[in-house]
Wavefront OBJ file of the C-alpha trace (Angstrom):
o trace
v 138.498 102.650 231.370
v 140.535 99.433 230.899
v 139.549 96.648 228.811
v 140.407 93.735 228.935
v 142.445 91.734 226.393
v 141.633 88.277 227.553
v 137.826 89.403 227.335
v 138.204 90.641 223.408
v 140.043 87.068 222.605
v 136.928 84.924 223.591
v 134.715 87.613 221.620
v 136.326 87.137 218.708
v 136.609 83.498 218.806
v 132.695 82.522 219.911
v 132.025 85.267 216.333
v 134.603 82.350 214.636
v 132.827 79.532 215.952
v 128.826 81.100 215.735
v 130.177 81.520 211.652
v 131.402 77.948 211.527
v 128.223 76.802 212.938
v 126.022 78.930 210.459
v 128.466 77.641 207.268
v 127.584 73.538 208.553
v 123.899 74.532 208.762
v 123.615 75.664 205.398
v 125.984 73.114 203.912
v 123.025 70.594 206.001
v 120.392 71.973 204.546
v 122.279 72.466 201.159
v 122.811 68.478 201.028
v 119.069 67.955 202.132
v 117.985 70.019 199.142
v 119.727 67.920 196.978
v 118.602 64.881 198.454
v 114.955 65.742 198.178
v 115.867 66.537 194.447
v 116.997 63.399 193.481
v 114.267 61.590 194.969
v 111.944 64.317 193.130
v 110.106 65.582 196.027
v 110.756 69.260 194.591
v 108.734 70.525 191.760
v 109.256 73.641 189.258
v 107.328 76.327 190.673
v 106.750 75.235 193.913
v 108.993 78.264 195.524
v 107.189 81.456 194.814
v 107.829 84.360 196.283
v 104.845 86.248 198.035
v 103.911 89.716 198.537
v 102.631 90.431 202.298
v 99.816 92.214 202.372
v 100.737 96.132 203.888
v 99.023 96.448 207.001
v 97.364 99.646 206.980
v 96.455 101.792 210.217
v 93.441 103.666 210.830
v 94.100 106.330 213.109
v 90.568 107.674 213.923
v 91.804 109.297 217.231
v 94.697 110.686 215.830
v 92.869 112.462 212.505
v 90.169 113.763 214.950
v 92.849 115.700 216.393
v 94.756 116.711 214.085
v 90.735 118.381 213.216
v 90.652 119.904 215.754
v 93.886 121.862 216.236
v 93.122 123.033 212.275
v 89.167 124.461 213.498
v 89.417 127.879 214.510
v 86.667 129.740 215.808
v 86.483 132.458 213.275
v 83.624 134.854 211.674
v 81.874 134.014 208.803
v 83.421 137.627 207.167
v 86.468 135.923 207.745
v 85.517 132.265 206.420
v 83.183 133.213 203.838
v 81.543 129.686 203.568
v 78.024 128.564 202.229
v 76.426 125.479 201.974
v 73.338 125.247 200.448
v 71.278 123.774 197.484
v 70.626 124.610 193.913
v 68.232 127.150 193.203
v 64.624 126.087 191.814
v 65.013 125.499 188.109
v 62.711 128.034 186.595
v 62.779 126.035 183.523
v 61.744 122.563 184.593
v 58.913 123.890 186.337
v 57.395 126.174 183.520
v 57.995 123.022 181.160
v 56.111 120.744 183.777
v 58.743 119.345 184.746
v 59.089 117.971 188.468
v 62.889 119.136 189.116
v 65.477 117.407 191.539
v 67.022 119.503 193.729
v 69.262 117.051 194.931
v 72.477 115.998 193.898
v 71.112 112.619 193.459
v 69.198 112.816 190.603
v 71.942 114.543 188.496
v 73.844 112.487 186.199
v 77.779 112.441 186.109
v 77.705 111.567 181.972
v 75.589 114.544 181.216
v 77.718 117.165 181.251
v 74.904 119.596 180.098
v 72.486 118.625 183.575
v 76.020 118.790 185.679
v 77.001 122.170 184.544
v 73.377 123.604 185.084
v 73.205 121.976 188.838
v 76.622 123.624 189.295
v 75.008 126.885 187.981
v 72.423 126.907 190.085
v 74.275 126.182 193.292
v 76.097 129.044 192.686
v 73.062 131.371 191.901
v 71.428 130.526 194.967
v 74.753 131.060 196.832
v 74.706 134.648 195.824
v 71.527 135.210 196.769
v 72.245 134.170 200.010
v 75.805 135.412 200.710
v 74.720 139.412 199.380
v 72.543 139.906 202.192
v 74.975 138.518 204.950
v 77.757 140.541 202.923
v 75.717 143.869 203.578
v 74.980 143.405 206.834
v 78.989 142.836 207.625
v 79.418 146.128 206.259
v 80.956 144.438 202.812
v 81.158 146.362 199.659
v 79.655 143.957 196.248
v 79.398 146.785 193.578
v 82.823 148.224 192.104
v 82.648 152.028 191.988
v 82.765 153.746 189.299
v 86.688 155.223 189.456
v 87.939 151.330 189.760
v 90.741 149.870 188.192
v 91.625 146.379 188.228
v 95.414 145.854 188.822
v 96.405 143.469 185.440
v 97.581 139.626 186.751
v 100.327 139.929 184.228
v 102.957 143.078 184.849
v 103.878 145.386 182.609
v 107.592 144.183 181.827
v 106.025 140.227 181.418
v 103.400 142.020 178.754
v 106.910 143.674 177.047
v 108.295 140.307 176.701
v 105.129 138.500 175.607
v 104.660 141.376 172.886
v 108.805 141.308 171.773
v 108.392 137.484 171.593
v 105.151 137.978 168.777
v 107.061 141.049 167.061
v 110.100 138.456 166.405
v 108.092 135.358 165.756
v 106.176 137.676 162.570
v 109.330 139.198 161.813
v 110.851 135.305 161.511
v 107.513 134.700 159.011
v 107.998 137.668 157.344
v 111.621 136.748 156.219
v 110.819 133.295 155.921
v 107.889 134.207 153.081
v 110.361 136.567 151.791
v 113.303 133.593 151.056
v 110.112 131.698 149.731
v 109.360 134.244 147.163
v 112.676 134.355 145.963
v 112.943 130.982 145.739
v 110.533 131.173 143.269
v 111.750 134.088 141.497
v 115.173 131.942 141.110
v 113.236 128.967 139.442
v 111.280 131.030 137.277
v 114.383 132.869 136.234
v 116.296 129.544 135.773
v 113.971 128.175 133.746
v 113.916 130.996 131.160
v 117.376 130.996 131.002
v 117.067 127.174 130.132
v 114.789 128.011 128.169
v 116.763 130.592 126.005
v 119.888 128.261 125.969
v 117.853 125.622 124.622
v 116.666 127.832 121.455
v 119.833 128.877 120.587
v 121.086 125.682 120.590
v 118.231 124.157 118.582
v 118.978 127.352 116.014
v 122.466 126.587 116.197
v 122.431 123.098 115.237
v 119.701 123.946 112.609
v 122.565 126.180 110.796
v 125.387 123.467 111.174
v 123.036 121.089 109.517
v 122.239 123.636 106.732
v 126.208 124.178 106.632
v 126.776 120.273 105.867
v 123.911 120.401 103.465
v 125.470 123.223 101.242
v 129.050 122.032 101.554
v 128.039 118.353 100.427
v 125.990 119.555 97.443
v 122.235 118.599 98.836
v 121.603 122.349 98.479
v 122.388 125.857 96.730
v 119.818 128.288 98.990
v 121.918 130.225 101.207
v 118.709 131.282 103.543
v 120.735 130.296 106.210
v 122.823 132.649 105.941
v 120.448 136.043 105.276
v 118.455 134.831 108.697
v 121.392 135.548 110.582
v 122.483 138.419 108.921
v 118.820 139.717 109.993
v 118.579 138.315 113.101
v 121.913 140.518 114.071
v 121.298 143.513 112.028
v 117.458 143.012 114.047
v 119.509 142.284 117.812
v 121.824 145.436 116.832
v 119.345 147.756 115.967
v 116.878 146.947 118.715
v 113.311 146.503 118.152
v 112.208 150.235 117.575
v 114.618 150.334 114.329
v 112.840 147.396 112.890
v 112.069 148.755 109.119
v 108.582 149.273 108.627
v 108.513 150.340 104.826
v 107.034 148.615 102.244
v 108.002 148.057 98.551
v 111.807 148.413 97.402
v 114.584 151.021 97.933
v 115.800 153.424 95.407
v 119.032 151.294 95.040
v 116.360 147.786 94.141
v 114.619 150.718 91.766
v 118.116 151.485 90.089
v 119.591 148.061 89.136
v 115.085 147.119 88.257
v 115.079 150.409 85.568
v 118.817 149.021 84.266
v 118.504 145.365 84.182
v 114.987 144.818 83.523
v 112.431 142.378 85.791
v 113.699 139.085 84.563
v 113.442 137.420 80.942
v 115.690 137.219 77.885
v 118.825 139.466 78.591
v 120.873 137.930 75.784
v 121.405 140.377 72.831
v 119.341 143.050 74.841
v 122.507 145.297 74.011
v 123.392 144.352 70.653
v 123.400 147.340 68.472
v 120.591 147.794 65.892
v 120.676 149.887 62.380
v 119.185 153.400 64.609
v 121.670 153.085 67.273
v 125.028 152.510 64.566
v 123.106 155.768 62.471
v 122.730 157.722 65.916
v 126.213 159.497 66.705
v 124.584 162.020 68.763
v 126.154 160.890 72.081
v 129.400 160.650 70.560
v 131.998 163.252 71.879
v 135.310 163.321 70.211
v 137.552 165.146 72.852
v 136.369 162.071 75.754
v 136.984 159.418 72.889
v 140.375 160.419 72.047
v 141.422 161.632 75.390
v 141.507 165.134 74.837
v 140.685 167.858 77.061
v 138.954 167.216 79.751
v 140.227 165.901 82.672
v 143.856 164.550 80.643
v 145.307 167.176 83.122
v 147.871 169.685 82.261
v 150.409 169.635 79.086
v 153.236 171.493 78.260
v 154.695 172.466 74.677
v 154.176 170.347 72.021
v 151.172 169.164 73.619
v 153.188 166.698 75.571
v 152.116 166.073 79.241
v 155.193 166.942 81.856
v 156.609 163.432 83.338
v 157.622 163.270 86.986
v 161.668 163.310 87.262
v 162.955 160.000 88.460
v 165.107 159.261 92.122
v 168.182 160.221 91.105
v 167.381 164.010 89.807
v 165.165 164.463 92.793
v 167.947 163.944 95.175
v 170.103 166.149 92.878
v 167.590 169.263 92.935
v 167.117 168.229 97.089
v 170.696 168.890 97.553
v 171.017 171.355 95.278
v 168.205 173.787 96.889
l 1 2 3 4 5 6 7 8 9 10 11 12 13 14 15 16 17 18 19 20 21 22 23 24 25 26 27 28 29 30 31 32 33 34 35 36 37 38 39 40 41 42 43 44 45 46 47 48 49 50 51 52 53 54 55 56 57 58 59 60 61 62 63 64 65 66 67 68 69 70 71 72 73 74 75 76 77 78 79 80 81 82 83 84 85 86 87 88 89 90 91 92 93 94 95 96 97 98 99 100 101 102 103 104 105 106 107 108 109 110 111 112 113 114 115 116 117 118 119 120 121 122 123 124 125 126 127 128 129 130 131 132 133 134 135 136 137 138 139 140 141 142 143 144 145 146 147 148 149 150 151 152 153 154 155 156 157 158 159 160 161 162 163 164 165 166 167 168 169 170 171 172 173 174 175 176 177 178 179 180 181 182 183 184 185 186 187 188 189 190 191 192 193 194 195 196 197 198 199 200 201 202 203 204 205 206 207 208 209 210 211 212 213 214 215 216 217 218 219 220 221 222 223 224 225 226 227 228 229 230 231 232 233 234 235 236 237 238 239 240 241 242 243 244 245 246 247 248 249 250 251 252 253 254 255 256 257 258 259 260 261 262 263 264 265 266 267 268 269 270 271 272 273 274 275 276 277 278 279 280 281 282 283 284 285 286 287 288 289 290 291 292 293 294 295 296 297 298 299 300 301 302 303 304 305 306 307 308 309 310 311 312 313 314 315 316 317
């Protein structure tokens, strides 16, 4: 195939000339628009884009052809289609109302009336379809040993079961964590109360000590309270003293020193005590016998030898 170069060059020149003429036309149109705008002929809102309505095509013949292609001459058992009016409304008949069998009397806004219309229409359909099914030998009653297949498979139900179990476990864990948080809050509260009580007791004791040091009081009750608290904490609550009254030591001191009152001159000698010498022991008074230790000849006590003498005695032995 041979292409002439001259024809190609002429085609390019024609395209260039056409483009230049279009530019000239566009320039002329712009100039005209500018002149019209200067004269006040152009106003805002005059140029509005208008969408043209779509042209609808109602191909009746084509629709009929499609419907004829879809139609098939099948028996009723294969189609199972029923077109009938609703059954008779017994309740309306008993109440004396005239039931409307057509759909025109049903209010669209009344849900109960609409559902009752569907119910009566299904009832009429069943009454007409059962004889036809029995005529064509289609069983309409379920046998006693019939087991229907589940809509969901066993694997799908196992997945649902696992999901429910995991959800329940998560709820139990969250409840347990919530209880632990509450217990921690309660324990922390008790701990704070104990610390505050100790700080209060310590502060009271320090104020009592400062008062004692400054001479504002001469009582040492805070020390006795501390000792008692220490004893009770060491012995425990079970070892608290349940005895009433004073102990043996207290009784002896009371017997010896009395219960208060005048003490000066209590041990002074009287005429009777001065003349009473029954309790006098000469050996005890003059350190004779008893616990005086062993005595050597001449009634003198043996003395320990000195350090140098002891060393000589050791060296001899």
